[in-house]
C-alpha positions, 0 to 999 in steps of 0.5 A: 937926500930923498925920502922914498915910501916903501911897502914891503909885502911880507906874504904867505903864498901857497905853492902852485896856487897861481890864481890864489897868490895873484889874487892876494898880490893884487889885493895888496897892491890896492892897499899900497897904492892907496897908501902912496907907496913909491915901491911895492915889493913882494918876496922871491917866487911869491907868485909860484910859492917857494920852493915850487920844485919839479912844478917848474919842469912842467912847461904849462906851469911856467906858462901859467905863472907868466899869464898870472904875472901879466894879469897882475901887471894890469893892476900896476899903476904909478908905484914901482912893483917888484915881484918874484916869479919864474921867468922863461928866456934861454932856460928858466930863471928865478926872477924878479919882475920890475913893473910900472904903469901896466908894463914890465920895465925889466926882469932881474935874474938871480945870479947866485943859485943855492944848491946845498941843504934844502936847496936844489936851484941848480936843478931848475934854474940858470944863473943871471948874467946882468946886474941892472940898477934903476933910476926913479927920480934920482933915486937909484936902486938895485934888486937882488934875490936871496942868496945874492946878498950873502956873497960879500963880493956879490951883486950888491957890491956891483950895484952900489959901485954903479950908484945904487942908494938902495938895495931891495933884496927879496927872499924865501929864506927858510927858518932854523933856530937863531938864523935871524941873528945871522941874517941881521949881522950879515945885512948890517955888514953889507949895508955898512960896507957898501954905503947903501940902505938895504930892505930885506923882504922875506916870505912867511908861512909853512911849505911841507917841511919848511917854515919861512919866518918873515921878519923882514928888516930895513937898514940904513946906509951905515948899517943901522937897523931901522925897522922889522916886520913880524915874525911868523905872520903876514905883514905889510911894512910901510916906511918912509925911508930917507936915502943919502944920494950923494954917494960920498959915504960909499966905502966898498970898491967893486972887485975887478971880477965883478966889473965883468958883469954888465950893469944897465941903468934903467930910468923909470919915470915916477916922481917921488913927492918932495913933500907928503901930506902925511908921513909914516912914522917908523913903527916901534919894533920890539926885539924877537923872542929872547927864548929859543923855546918861544921862537921854535914853538911859533915855528911849529904852530905856523908850520902845522897850521899851514900844512893842515890848511894848505892840504885841505884838512880841517881836523886832526887826530893824535894818539895820546899816551900820557907822555910829553911828546903827544902832549906838546903835539896836541898843544901845538895843534890846538894853537894852530887850528883851534881845539874844536878841530883837534881829536885825541885818541887814547889807546890803553894796553895791558901795560898802560899805567894808571898815571898815564890814564890820569895824565891824558884825562888832565891834558884833554881837560886843560886843552878843551879837546875831545878824546875817544878811548879805544882799548887795544888789549882785545886786539893785542890778545888776538894777535898773540893768539894768531902768532902762538903757533908761529912763535912757539918756543920763542921768548917775547921781545920787541916783536910783541912791543911793536904789535901794540904800536902797529895796532894803534897806528891802524886805529888812527889811520882808520879814523883818518879814513873814516872822518877825513882827519889828518893824523899827526905823529908824535915822534921827536928828533932824538927818537927818529935819529936812533930808530926808537920808533915803530915803522907802520906803528907810531910812525904812521900818519900824515905829518910829524910835527916835532920830527926835528925837535930833540927830546930835551927841547921838547921838554923846554918848549912844553915848559915855555908853553905852560908859562905862557898859559899861566898854569900847567896846560901840559900837566906837571907830572908829564914834565917830570916823570921818566919817559916810557913807551909802556909797551912792556912792564916797567919799561923806561926809555933808558932801558934802550938809550942813554939819558936824553941829556947825554944822547941829544948833544951827541946826536947834534954833534954827529948829525948836525955838525958832522963831528968825527967819532973821536969828537963824540966821546966825552966824560958823559959818553964814553967810546962804547956809548958813542959807538952805540949811538952812531950805529943806531943812527946809521942803521935807522936811515931806512925808517926815516925814509918812510916817515911822514914829513915834519917841520925843520927847526934845526940847521940840519934836519933829516930829509932834504938837509941830510941825505944818507944812503940806506945801503951803506957799509961805511963805519966811522967808529 
């Protein structure tokens, strides 16, 4: 048995910031070298950030990424460094460089390229065709990248059969609710079935709609969990990992189909100390948040912070209505970037209730943010006068309601232009699903924080945040009053929609689970109810295409996950 010192560098890169990412990697290498690491491991495409999308179609970008890799290589000493980058050979590859003593020893090319959901890797990369293992002082290890390890008969089997004691799997694996539990079950199974220790390193941070949750994990050769990195935070996981090197524990055999993949055995001349001056104890690692609300809230905070900061903004503004959606977005923004950078804008109309005024005041006080009041009644009346002749003889309808929302959108965008603030929109997934939002009105803005959060979950994470605060940070009345857009007298959301506790399960079944129309019908939602919901979802695709990006927290979010035609005559009902 030998013990290797692993440094898993759970970093938050920025897409396209080659120099900044390289600088962060070099600084981390100094720490891992000082700690005596045998291996320093960085995430999938850590150098470019993930996903780089069509940046990789620019030859200059690929060349610059390789130049940055060469710069990093000069800082690699006696430790073995594994780093994700874009390689250019006969085509482009999602690759991992293996570096040692200022040289690139080898490059591994990702074999299994995901091309579903948010992934488009077949658009950019060619699949790898070899499956090397590396021998470091008798310790044999294999490298694979993200999707490679999800295949039961993938590279890990070939590498284990070729003598690997350890698999280093580097990832940029996006978050959705409860995904970490699926990962843990899969990784434990791979380790146990193949008799290899597995170190799974995941990226962390927000990138447009995606959040990478970190939570890197290590398993021994029996599939037992050893330790984990932080969730939703950068981390440097140092571990002295004992490895069984006699191979008598190997349980899986390599399928005949995998034996066609070439396996090189590359020797790297690094001596692993038999005795170390000071061992690194396995860090105590508590369980992940039990409540899904806690996990989702952390994902929203990280995704919001990174979108704001990585796009060069310092401050944000939010239209506060006295409702639950704008309240929770304001709380997330305060937790993400600090109260001094969050600006509320209250825009009362003739239909704004006294309760809403009071609730906005209480929320602003609790969060400690400033708030500007801009009444829209004069502008609204001016619009009505302008349209009086044009709309003569026609009864008021949603047109007049939407005018109010669009006035508010214009005010927020004017403040954004004047002060350089990013407008955070406040629509939730339930509303976006059925089009209960005004195009160029409450949908106007730069980032939609809760775009993928169903209304019922909005209430749950708001209640969770209040529990953490130990007081009603979000005023209690906001949590219990009936939802309303307040665009006409005595308006309630249920005037137009089923109650959210009925609506949300149907939306999940239809949008995320692709259930048939017949499967949507239940004792709480009859055929007429289901037909109305499906019709609203299908008709609202044109709105969603024009909405700001928002953070993905469910298995299937609108956008890259779910791509439906706008012009579409298919009906499932």
